[in-house]
C-alpha positions, 0 to 999 in steps of 0.5 A, a space after each residue: 162102231 165106225 165114225 159117223 161124222 164126215 165132211 160134206 162134198 163141195 157140191 152139197 155144201 154149195 147147195 146148202 149155202 145157196 139156200 140162204 143166198 139164192 131164194 128165188 130169181 130175184 136173188 140172182 138179179 140182186 147179187 149180179 147187179 151188186 157185183 156190176 156196181 162194185 165193178 165200176 159199171 156205168 151201164 147195167 142191163 138186166 134181161 129176164 125170161 119167164 120171170 127168171 125161171 128160164 134165164 137171168 142175164 146181167 150185162 155191164 161195162 165194168 172192169 171185167 176180170 182176168 182169166 184166173 179171176 173169172 175162174 176163182 170168182 166161182 169158188 166159195 169165199 173167194 173175194 177181192 173185197 176183204 182180206 182180214 176180219 177187221 175189214 168187215 167193219 170198214 165195208 163200202 162195197 155191195 158184196 164181200 163174202 164171196 158166196 154169191 157166184 158160188 151159190 148161183 153156180 150150185 143151183 143153175 147153169 151159168 155162162 160168164 163172158 168177161 174181158 178187161 179193157 186192156 186185154 184183147 181177148 176175154 174168157 168164157 166159162 160154163 159151170 153147172 151144178 158147181 162143176 166146171 164144164 168149159 173155159 175158153 178164150 173168147 172175143 167179147 166187149 169189155 165188162 162182164 156178161 152173166 147168163 144164168 139158166 134153169 134155176 134149181 134144175 138140180 134141186 126140184 124141191 126148191 123149184 116147185 116152191 117158186 110162185 107165178 111169173 107175175 109174183 116172181 117178176 114183182 120180186 125182181 122189180 123190187 130188187 132192181 129198184 133197190 139197186 137203182 135207187 142207190 146208184 143214180 149215176 149208173 144207167 139201168 135197163 130191165 127187160 122181161 121177155 123182150 119187153 122193156 120195163 125200165 130204161 133209167 138214164 144216169 140222173 139225180 135222185 129225184 129224176 130216178 124216183 120219177 123214172 121208177 114210180 111215175 111222173 106223179 111222184 114228183 108232186 108228192 116228194 119233198 127234200 130231207 137233209 140233216 147232218 150231225 157228227 153221228 149220221 148224215 140223213 138225206 133223201 125225200 119224204 112224201 106229203 101227207 095228202 099223198 099217203 097210201 094205205 099200202 106199203 111200196 114206197 118206203 125205203 131206207 138205205 145206209 151207205 148206199 145199201 138197202 136195209 129193212 129197219 122197222 125201228 126207224 120206220 116207227 120214227 118216221 111214222 111218229 113224225 107224221 103223228 096228228 097230220 096223217 090218218 092212222 091207217 095211211 103210210 107216207 112215202 119216204 126215200 131216206 139215206 143214212 151216211 155214217 162211218 162203216 165202223 158204226 154199223 154191222 152189215 154182216 148179220 144175214 147173208 142177204 145183207 138187208 138186216 143192219 145193226 147201228 151202234 147208236 140206234 136210239 140216238 139215230 132214231 131221235 135224229 131221224 125223228 127230228 129231221 123228218 119233223 123239220 122237213 115237214 115243218 119247212 114245207 108247211 105240212 104241219 101247223 106252224 106258229 103265227 108270228 104276227 104281232 097283232 094282238 100280242 101283249 107287250 111284256 115290259 122290260 124292268 129296270 132297277 128303278 122300276 116300281 113294281 105294283 100288284 095288278 089292280 082289278 076293277 070289280 062291279 059288285 052290282 053286275 047281274 049276269 042273269 039280268 034281262 033273261 027270260 024266266 021260266 015257270 018251274 012247272 015247265 020241267 014237269 014230264 022231263 023223264 018222257 024225253 028219254 022214253 022210246 018214241 011214240 009208236 016206235 017198235 022196241 028192238 032188241 039185241 041177241 044174247 050170244 049165251 042165252 038167246 035172250 034180248 034186252 029192251 031198247 034203252 033210251 030210245 036207241 039200241 046201238 052206241 058207237 064209241 071211238 068211231 071204231 066199236 058198236 055197243 049193243 045191250 044184251 040180257 047178260 050185259 052188253 055186246 061190243 062189235 068191231 065195225 071193220 071186222 064185222 063189215 069184212 065178214 059180211 062182205 066176204 060172205 056176200 062175195 063168196 055167195 055171188 061167186 058160187 052163184 056166178 051172179 055178180 052185179 057190175 055198177 058202171 062208173 059214170 066217169 072212168 077212173 084212171 089209176 097209175 100203179 107201181 110196176 110191181 103192183 101192175 104185175 100183181 094186177 095182171 096176175 089177178 085180172 081174170 079173177 078180179 073180173 069174176 068179182 064184178 070189176 070192169 078194169 082194163 089195162 091202159 099201158 105204162 103201168 096204168 089201169 082204167 076202172 069202168 065198173 065196180 061190183 055191187 057190194 063195193 061201198 062208195 069211196 076212193 076207188 084208188 085207195 080201194 084198188 091199192 088196198 086190194 092189191 096190197 092185201 092180196 100180196 100179203 096173203 100170197 104166202 098162205 098156200 092153203 087158200 085158193 086164189 078166189 078165196 084169197 081175192 075175196 078176202 082181199 076185196 072184203 078187207 079193201 072195201 070194208 067200213 074203215 075205223 074212224 068212220 061215224 055210223 048212224 043208228 040205222 047203219 049200225 042196226 043193219 050191220 048187226 042184222 047182216 052180221 048175225 045172218 052170216 054163217 060165221 059171225 064170230 070171226 073175221 075172214 082172217 080169224 080175228 074176233 068180231 064181237 064179244 059179250 061183256 057180262 054183268 059179272 065182268 063189269 062188277 069185277 072191273 069196278 071192284 078193281 077200281 
């Protein structure tokens, strides 16, 4: 029987490696920008066409490469950053594996023009599908100019999984933001289809944040600074009153490298405990500085998953640092050190005589003296207070299991607990309803019905509301604006990542329009990976989630009654649009078993 194991060709191996490193056009932007940073560039310009599907071009004024280095840079594991395994634990550069350019060249057509400042001529190299097509001397500026065209031209299965231009551009903006936030001394420019999106001059961190997230961001960020022998933590945190219900302005960096770290995120959220609504997320731009030997960045090819040697200790330091920053800027309740009314604590000496405190008691004091007395007979008929109000119809709640109903107890049918759940009596026990999920289900089916009938009701706003979005969210808005119009929103672009709301759909409950729009966009982004959902259904789910009655909102009995009536008028009352349970029957047997356990 012949041998069946063989070595893969370089081109196939490179395509497999590219699957880990190059997932979409944004991956190319990230890798090329990081190479430019490592090359010592003072200015980096990124051009993209059709959200990078047609072209990604990154131009820098860095050190450039010699003719041999330019050719070698496209070989797998060719790198100038490390030479032995021990170097992996002392890395301060952005790249080091030598996989990026080889991976890019494996799935696209690449043209590189590069020149070192001390040389008169540069080098132009053309590579497609890992094959060198041309290498010639050329006159070009000092630095490097990478032009990547036709991404995944030789892997059509990968190309068809790319999302819309707005979605891919949003990912590009995200990667651009990560690099721009870590190197404020470098000028960055981003241009899409010949339209300039960002021009960020060299600046300090606060100015860079303002340049990326708008002038309003300067009002809600406060400095954070803490240094220990283990780690140095600097950056900015957001004021609680500016916290949003959506993610987008939460960033961790370590040694000027972006990282994702859910564990540290929990430390930040805990620091805001009791001063921030549970469903709101504060902005933060937090930078860790530590010995490279204390972290491992070689966990994943994208180098965004980073392991700390002393994670628990760093967690505690981060928690303390954020709390201190909050306290310094009077964001949390502080102690009042006024001495008015303060009890003096005497200082005892050896000669001081210690006596038991004496308490004067007035044995003749009667706390009820002077009170009006009531006849005992006045309490007769007290039980009537708890009967149904005269002439009021006794309502009943449906029993999911038997269809039977229970009489209205104590003059009321529904009880709200924890401002989160609605309790209703049923024949077999009681029913517990999640108010937010129930509201989501009701709104979702209302929206779907109006879309099917094309009968949207638009409520014109008395005063138009202007909202400034992040560039990434603005791209999402542009992508779904035709569908938003079908829902009944009248929203128009205002330029500079701003929109104006002139009208809202009839189903929208009164509230903060800014929160609603931001939540709608965030929910839509979260649902984009669910390819089985068409755009209108995705948008209907997002709008229902953004507009639903939130947890923590107190409801009156009439509101609870209407919600339950509308819920059981829905086609699918048992589950929310995302498939979560809306209501559950707690039977008498369940209650009795629970009490037995006690």
